[in-house]
C-alpha atoms as a printed R data frame, in Angstrom:
    type eleno elety resid chain resno       x      y       z
1   ATOM     1    CA   MET     A     1  -0.008  0.000   0.002
2   ATOM     2    CA   ARG     A     2   1.114  3.549  -0.723
3   ATOM     3    CA   PHE     A     3  -0.482  6.934  -0.425
4   ATOM     4    CA   ALA     A     4   0.047 10.563  -1.449
5   ATOM     5    CA   SER     A     5  -1.456 13.894  -0.439
6   ATOM     6    CA   LEU     A     6  -2.873 15.808  -3.418
7   ATOM     7    CA   GLY     A     7  -3.012 18.892  -1.201
8   ATOM     8    CA   SER     A     8  -3.859 19.520   2.431
9   ATOM     9    CA   GLY     A     9  -5.163 22.676   4.150
10  ATOM    10    CA   SER     A    10  -8.113 24.991   4.465
11  ATOM    11    CA   ARG     A    11  -8.280 25.555   0.698
12  ATOM    12    CA   GLY     A    12  -8.659 21.908  -0.220
13  ATOM    13    CA   ASN     A    13  -7.851 18.357   0.879
14  ATOM    14    CA   ALA     A    14  -7.516 15.060  -0.996
15  ATOM    15    CA   THR     A    15  -5.466 11.938  -0.322
16  ATOM    16    CA   LEU     A    16  -4.774  9.123  -2.788
17  ATOM    17    CA   ILE     A    17  -4.447  5.569  -1.477
18  ATOM    18    CA   GLU     A    18  -3.563  2.602  -3.696
19  ATOM    19    CA   THR     A    19  -2.461 -1.018  -3.797
20  ATOM    20    CA   ASP     A    20  -1.732 -3.235  -6.762
21  ATOM    21    CA   ARG     A    21  -5.486 -3.783  -7.231
22  ATOM    22    CA   THR     A    22  -7.274 -0.806  -5.652
23  ATOM    23    CA   ARG     A    23  -7.111  2.980  -5.955
24  ATOM    24    CA   LEU     A    24  -9.192  5.211  -3.653
25  ATOM    25    CA   LEU     A    25  -9.549  8.921  -3.109
26  ATOM    26    CA   LEU     A    26 -10.077 10.146   0.439
27  ATOM    27    CA   ASP     A    27 -12.037 13.417   0.248
28  ATOM    28    CA   CYS     A    28 -11.926 15.837  -2.677
29  ATOM    29    CA   GLY     A    29 -11.863 19.504  -1.673
30  ATOM    30    CA   PHE     A    30 -10.695 20.605  -5.111
31  ATOM    31    CA   PRO     A    31 -12.684 21.286  -8.300
32  ATOM    32    CA   ALA     A    32 -12.644 18.412 -10.768
33  ATOM    33    CA   LYS     A    33 -10.237 20.154 -13.143
34  ATOM    34    CA   GLU     A    34  -7.768 20.901 -10.370
35  ATOM    35    CA   LEU     A    35  -7.952 17.326  -9.091
36  ATOM    36    CA   GLU     A    36  -7.333 16.032 -12.624
37  ATOM    37    CA   LYS     A    37  -4.246 18.313 -12.826
38  ATOM    38    CA   ARG     A    38  -2.916 17.054  -9.490
39  ATOM    39    CA   LEU     A    39  -3.508 13.393 -10.378
40  ATOM    40    CA   SER     A    40  -1.642 13.914 -13.640
41  ATOM    41    CA   ALA     A    41   1.502 14.438 -11.596
42  ATOM    42    CA   PHE     A    42   1.260 10.696 -10.893
43  ATOM    43    CA   ASN     A    43   0.090  9.787 -14.387
44  ATOM    44    CA   ILE     A    44  -3.267  8.761 -12.934
45  ATOM    45    CA   ALA     A    45  -6.602  9.296 -14.613
46  ATOM    46    CA   ILE     A    46  -9.743 10.012 -12.622
47  ATOM    47    CA   ASP     A    47 -11.607  7.139 -14.264
48  ATOM    48    CA   SER     A    48  -9.045  4.720 -12.803
49  ATOM    49    CA   LEU     A    49 -10.308  5.445  -9.276
50  ATOM    50    CA   ASP     A    50 -12.337  2.737  -7.553
51  ATOM    51    CA   GLY     A    51 -14.269  5.269  -5.441
52  ATOM    52    CA   ILE     A    52 -14.220  8.144  -3.012
53  ATOM    53    CA   LEU     A    53 -14.435  8.086   0.756
54  ATOM    54    CA   VAL     A    54 -15.667 11.227   2.521
55  ATOM    55    CA   THR     A    55 -14.774 12.267   6.088
56  ATOM    56    CA   HIS     A    56 -17.336 15.104   6.467
57  ATOM    57    CA   GLU     A    57 -19.224 17.777   4.554
58  ATOM    58    CA   HIS     A    58 -17.006 20.863   4.854
59  ATOM    59    CA   GLN     A    59 -16.216 22.402   1.483
60  ATOM    60    CA   ASP     A    60 -12.461 21.936   1.754
61  ATOM    61    CA   HIS     A    61 -13.177 18.192   1.774
62  ATOM    62    CA   VAL     A    62 -16.132 17.759  -0.610
63  ATOM    63    CA   ARG     A    63 -15.968 20.505  -3.219
64  ATOM    64    CA   GLY     A    64 -15.360 18.119  -6.092
65  ATOM    65    CA   VAL     A    65 -16.968 14.943  -4.767
66  ATOM    66    CA   GLY     A    66 -20.394 15.228  -6.354
67  ATOM    67    CA   VAL     A    67 -19.074 16.263  -9.775
68  ATOM    68    CA   LEU     A    68 -16.577 13.388  -9.844
69  ATOM    69    CA   ALA     A    69 -19.184 10.862  -8.744
70  ATOM    70    CA   ARG     A    70 -21.652 11.895 -11.444
71  ATOM    71    CA   ARG     A    71 -19.133 12.395 -14.258
72  ATOM    72    CA   PHE     A    72 -17.241  9.146 -13.729
73  ATOM    73    CA   GLY     A    73 -19.871  6.972 -12.020
74  ATOM    74    CA   LEU     A    74 -17.739  6.583  -8.908
75  ATOM    75    CA   PRO     A    75 -19.118  5.009  -5.728
76  ATOM    76    CA   VAL     A    76 -18.962  7.309  -2.706
77  ATOM    77    CA   TRP     A    77 -18.714  6.062   0.881
78  ATOM    78    CA   LEU     A    78 -19.996  8.564   3.453
79  ATOM    79    CA   THR     A    79 -22.085  8.796   6.617
80  ATOM    80    CA   HIS     A    80 -25.785  9.541   6.610
81  ATOM    81    CA   GLY     A    81 -25.101 12.821   8.382
82  ATOM    82    CA   THR     A    82 -22.674 13.886   5.667
83  ATOM    83    CA   LEU     A    83 -25.132 12.913   2.940
84  ATOM    84    CA   ARG     A    84 -27.878 14.978   4.594
85  ATOM    85    CA   CYS     A    85 -25.908 18.180   4.197
86  ATOM    86    CA   ARG     A    86 -27.173 18.151   0.595
87  ATOM    87    CA   ARG     A    87 -24.009 19.844  -0.712
88  ATOM    88    CA   LEU     A    88 -23.073 16.954  -2.976
89  ATOM    89    CA   GLY     A    89 -26.149 16.767  -5.155
90  ATOM    90    CA   HIS     A    90 -27.345 13.533  -6.736
91  ATOM    91    CA   MET     A    91 -24.738 10.786  -6.805
92  ATOM    92    CA   PRO     A    92 -25.309  7.559  -8.735
93  ATOM    93    CA   ASP     A    93 -23.730  5.116  -6.246
94  ATOM    94    CA   VAL     A    94 -23.933  6.061  -2.548
95  ATOM    95    CA   ARG     A    95 -22.591  3.663   0.100
96  ATOM    96    CA   ILE     A    96 -23.720  4.673   3.613
97  ATOM    97    CA   ILE     A    97 -21.291  3.972   6.432
98  ATOM    98    CA   HIS     A    98 -21.031  4.963  10.096
99  ATOM    99    CA   GLY     A    99 -18.257  5.237  12.629
100 ATOM   100    CA   HIS     A   100 -19.232  2.219  14.762
101 ATOM   101    CA   GLN     A   101 -19.682 -0.393  12.099
102 ATOM   102    CA   ALA     A   102 -17.373 -3.302  11.284
103 ATOM   103    CA   SER     A   103 -14.558 -2.859   8.812
104 ATOM   104    CA   PHE     A   104 -15.502 -3.159   5.138
105 ATOM   105    CA   VAL     A   105 -13.527 -4.235   2.099
106 ATOM   106    CA   VAL     A   106 -12.852 -2.288  -1.080
107 ATOM   107    CA   GLY     A   107 -10.820 -4.331  -3.502
108 ATOM   108    CA   ASP     A   108  -7.831 -5.589  -1.518
109 ATOM   109    CA   LEU     A   109  -8.068 -2.833   1.110
110 ATOM   110    CA   THR     A   110  -9.773 -3.268   4.457
111 ATOM   111    CA   VAL     A   111 -11.280  0.070   5.551
112 ATOM   112    CA   THR     A   112 -12.351  1.070   9.026
113 ATOM   113    CA   ALA     A   113 -14.285  4.304   9.716
114 ATOM   114    CA   TYR     A   114 -14.130  5.745  13.194
115 ATOM   115    CA   PRO     A   115 -15.948  8.720  14.751
116 ATOM   116    CA   VAL     A   116 -14.162 11.943  15.689
117 ATOM   117    CA   PRO     A   117 -15.226 15.142  17.479
118 ATOM   118    CA   HIS     A   118 -15.572 17.942  14.863
119 ATOM   119    CA   ASP     A   119 -18.154 20.561  13.998
120 ATOM   120    CA   ALA     A   120 -19.822 18.542  11.271
121 ATOM   121    CA   ARG     A   121 -23.007 16.434  11.127
122 ATOM   122    CA   GLU     A   122 -21.436 12.968  11.404
123 ATOM   123    CA   PRO     A   123 -17.671 13.153  10.850
124 ATOM   124    CA   VAL     A   124 -15.431 10.093  10.596
125 ATOM   125    CA   GLN     A   125 -11.789  9.385   9.849
126 ATOM   126    CA   PHE     A   126 -10.338  6.200   8.417
127 ATOM   127    CA   VAL     A   127  -7.781  3.433   8.791
128 ATOM   128    CA   PHE     A   128  -6.725  1.465   5.711
129 ATOM   129    CA   GLU     A   129  -5.194 -1.992   5.986
130 ATOM   130    CA   THR     A   130  -3.557 -4.728   3.954
131 ATOM   131    CA   SER     A   131  -1.877 -7.832   5.239
132 ATOM   132    CA   ALA     A   132   1.397 -5.919   5.533
133 ATOM   133    CA   ALA     A   133   0.434 -2.327   6.323
134 ATOM   134    CA   ARG     A   134  -1.896 -0.168   8.392
135 ATOM   135    CA   PHE     A   135  -2.367  3.494   7.365
136 ATOM   136    CA   GLY     A   136  -4.258  5.770   9.772
137 ATOM   137    CA   VAL     A   137  -5.659  9.223   8.989
138 ATOM   138    CA   LEU     A   138  -6.552 11.857  11.565
139 ATOM   139    CA   THR     A   139  -7.432 15.409  10.567
140 ATOM   140    CA   ASP     A   140 -10.309 17.745  11.414
141 ATOM   141    CA   VAL     A   141 -10.655 16.789  15.045
142 ATOM   142    CA   GLY     A   142 -10.880 18.995  18.139
143 ATOM   143    CA   VAL     A   143  -9.825 16.654  20.949
144 ATOM   144    CA   ILE     A   144  -8.127 13.258  21.277
145 ATOM   145    CA   THR     A   145 -10.371 10.499  22.574
146 ATOM   146    CA   PRO     A   146  -9.412  7.073  23.928
147 ATOM   147    CA   HIS     A   147 -11.013  5.476  20.847
148 ATOM   148    CA   ILE     A   148  -8.838  7.565  18.538
149 ATOM   149    CA   ILE     A   149  -5.738  6.434  20.418
150 ATOM   150    CA   ARG     A   150  -6.826  2.786  20.066
151 ATOM   151    CA   MET     A   151  -7.489  3.170  16.338
152 ATOM   152    CA   LEU     A   152  -4.074  4.680  15.624
153 ATOM   153    CA   SER     A   153  -1.910  2.678  18.012
154 ATOM   154    CA   ASN     A   154  -0.652  0.042  15.585
155 ATOM   155    CA   CYS     A   155  -0.205  2.003  12.366
156 ATOM   156    CA   THR     A   156   2.738  1.580  10.022
157 ATOM   157    CA   ALA     A   157   1.994  4.994   8.518
158 ATOM   158    CA   LEU     A   158   0.037  7.975   9.835
159 ATOM   159    CA   LEU     A   159  -1.348 11.172   8.324
160 ATOM   160    CA   LEU     A   160  -1.745 13.542  11.284
161 ATOM   161    CA   GLU     A   161  -3.197 17.045  11.518
162 ATOM   162    CA   CYS     A   162  -1.108 19.833  12.977
163 ATOM   163    CA   ASN     A   163  -3.495 22.680  12.257
164 ATOM   164    CA   HIS     A   164  -2.399 25.514  14.476
165 ATOM   165    CA   ASP     A   165   0.089 26.880  16.964
166 ATOM   166    CA   ARG     A   166  -1.926 28.050  19.948
167 ATOM   167    CA   GLU     A   167  -0.015 31.318  20.354
168 ATOM   168    CA   MET     A   168  -0.244 32.164  16.667
169 ATOM   169    CA   LEU     A   169  -3.980 31.443  16.707
170 ATOM   170    CA   ALA     A   170  -4.540 33.688  19.734
171 ATOM   171    CA   ASN     A   171  -2.555 36.542  18.175
172 ATOM   172    CA   GLY     A   172  -3.498 36.016  14.566
173 ATOM   173    CA   PRO     A   173  -6.018 37.542  12.153
174 ATOM   174    CA   TYR     A   174  -9.038 35.402  13.074
175 ATOM   175    CA   PRO     A   175 -11.875 37.039  15.056
176 ATOM   176    CA   LEU     A   176 -12.394 35.650  18.560
177 ATOM   177    CA   SER     A   177 -15.391 33.554  17.526
178 ATOM   178    CA   LEU     A   178 -13.381 31.775  14.843
179 ATOM   179    CA   GLN     A   179 -10.407 31.343  17.193
180 ATOM   180    CA   ARG     A   180 -12.702 29.597  19.645
181 ATOM   181    CA   ARG     A   181 -14.129 27.378  16.907
182 ATOM   182    CA   VAL     A   182 -10.728 26.335  15.546
183 ATOM   183    CA   GLY     A   183  -9.187 25.823  18.975
184 ATOM   184    CA   GLY     A   184 -12.280 24.270  20.578
185 ATOM   185    CA   ALA     A   185 -13.337 20.705  21.292
186 ATOM   186    CA   LEU     A   186 -14.989 20.423  17.864
187 ATOM   187    CA   GLY     A   187 -12.257 22.255  15.956
188 ATOM   188    CA   HIS     A   188  -8.784 21.272  14.865
189 ATOM   189    CA   LEU     A   189  -5.669 19.800  16.502
190 ATOM   190    CA   SER     A   190  -2.975 22.179  17.672
191 ATOM   191    CA   ASN     A   191   0.686 21.249  17.329
192 ATOM   192    CA   CYS     A   192   0.719 20.486  21.054
193 ATOM   193    CA   GLN     A   193  -2.267 18.156  20.813
194 ATOM   194    CA   ALA     A   194  -0.790 16.338  17.831
195 ATOM   195    CA   ALA     A   195   2.486 15.922  19.677
196 ATOM   196    CA   GLN     A   196   0.707 14.492  22.709
197 ATOM   197    CA   LEU     A   197  -1.104 11.978  20.509
198 ATOM   198    CA   LEU     A   198   2.112 11.024  18.758
199 ATOM   199    CA   LYS     A   199   3.730 10.219  22.115
200 ATOM   200    CA   LEU     A   200   0.898  7.783  22.782
201 ATOM   201    CA   VAL     A   201   0.873  6.012  19.425
202 ATOM   202    CA   ALA     A   202   4.478  6.170  18.184
203 ATOM   203    CA   HIS     A   203   6.295  2.858  18.018
204 ATOM   204    CA   ALA     A   204   9.223  1.306  16.138
205 ATOM   205    CA   GLY     A   205   6.897 -0.001  13.416
206 ATOM   206    CA   LEU     A   206   5.600  3.472  12.526
207 ATOM   207    CA   LYS     A   207   7.630  3.880   9.382
208 ATOM   208    CA   CYS     A   208   6.105  7.119   8.096
209 ATOM   209    CA   LEU     A   209   4.538 10.213   9.713
210 ATOM   210    CA   VAL     A   210   2.960 12.694   7.314
211 ATOM   211    CA   VAL     A   211   1.771 16.030   8.723
212 ATOM   212    CA   GLY     A   212  -1.348 17.570   7.176
213 ATOM   213    CA   HIS     A   213  -3.863 20.421   7.407
214 ATOM   214    CA   VAL     A   214  -1.229 22.914   8.566
215 ATOM   215    CA   SER     A   215  -2.845 26.383   8.732
216 ATOM   216    CA   GLU     A   216  -1.268 28.997   6.500
217 ATOM   217    CA   LYS     A   217  -2.293 31.762   8.902
218 ATOM   218    CA   ASN     A   218  -1.982 30.192  12.345
219 ATOM   219    CA   ASN     A   219   0.970 27.861  12.012
220 ATOM   220    CA   THR     A   220   4.274 27.252  10.268
221 ATOM   221    CA   PRO     A   221   5.866 24.022   9.085
222 ATOM   222    CA   SER     A   222   8.845 24.607  11.387
223 ATOM   223    CA   LEU     A   223   6.635 25.004  14.482
224 ATOM   224    CA   ALA     A   224   4.681 21.850  13.615
225 ATOM   225    CA   ARG     A   225   7.844 19.850  13.019
226 ATOM   226    CA   ALA     A   226   9.474 21.121  16.245
227 ATOM   227    CA   ALA     A   227   6.513 20.135  18.362
228 ATOM   228    CA   LEU     A   228   6.430 16.611  17.030
229 ATOM   229    CA   VAL     A   229  10.176 16.038  17.190
230 ATOM   230    CA   THR     A   230  10.365 17.404  20.715
231 ATOM   231    CA   ALA     A   231   7.680 14.910  21.758
232 ATOM   232    CA   VAL     A   232   9.207 11.962  19.897
233 ATOM   233    CA   PRO     A   233  12.804 12.719  18.853
234 ATOM   234    CA   GLU     A   234  13.287  9.476  16.946
235 ATOM   235    CA   ILE     A   235  10.464 10.360  14.514
236 ATOM   236    CA   GLU     A   236  12.421 13.167  12.793
237 ATOM   237    CA   GLU     A   237  13.852 11.026   9.971
238 ATOM   238    CA   ARG     A   238  10.413  9.534   9.289
239 ATOM   239    CA   LEU     A   239   8.495 12.864   9.266
240 ATOM   240    CA   THR     A   240   7.269 14.762   6.178
241 ATOM   241    CA   LEU     A   241   4.952 17.804   5.892
242 ATOM   242    CA   THR     A   242   2.342 18.157   3.165
243 ATOM   243    CA   CYS     A   243   1.694 21.290   1.155
244 ATOM   244    CA   GLN     A   244  -1.561 23.044   0.224
245 ATOM   245    CA   ASP     A   245  -0.501 24.022  -3.308
246 ATOM   246    CA   ARG     A   246   0.964 20.821  -4.740
247 ATOM   247    CA   PRO     A   247   0.914 17.019  -4.381
248 ATOM   248    CA   SER     A   248   3.369 15.228  -2.163
249 ATOM   249    CA   GLU     A   249   5.565 12.327  -3.131
250 ATOM   250    CA   TRP     A   250   4.368  8.732  -2.654
251 ATOM   251    CA   PHE     A   251   4.629  7.354   0.855
252 ATOM   252    CA   GLU     A   252   4.759  3.675   1.697
253 ATOM   253    CA   GLY     A   253   2.015  2.528   4.011
């Protein structure tokens, strides 16, 4: 299994996950033409995707989902709460999931959805597994729960949100109401929160840590990296940050 970020941040999020037999898109917060451009960096066509999984209904995660589903006949896995937002329009193949169900299989990938606290109708995040790898994703979450820790404890690769630095958020351009939303229990992870989680789930078998959803206004890559490396010094050589404006390299799950 391998994965790549097609872009991560408040202006759009999408992650590509593939094996020899399966190719999935996790979220699509970019217009269809922009997604096509970003996939072309990997010589991948949209019609080669086996489907889209959706974490929640915020525009930076679903902007292109409905168009792609209709244009290419792609199945879309999402929760009932996310579907009820009615932002996606008609989709020809909807697969309803929820955060407390058993794992399900897509091709040769085993997928587990799990619930997270965020200001959306029914948000979930995902873990992807093969016989040799376990890739966990955690973004768009306000606080760390015991269930989140359990879900991410045995991952071989992890995509982890470091959205904001608390001091930059408090002294930045956002109005107080938005500061409270971002930094609240249904908001986004700070560098400090992400570092605390990493201390709980890091292990020798975690081969790859990819940092995502870094705020362009309330954080810097260097602050995010420093927080994580301070918490778990041995992770430094296995740590990579994503970018909002361009795709990442491939990462091995």
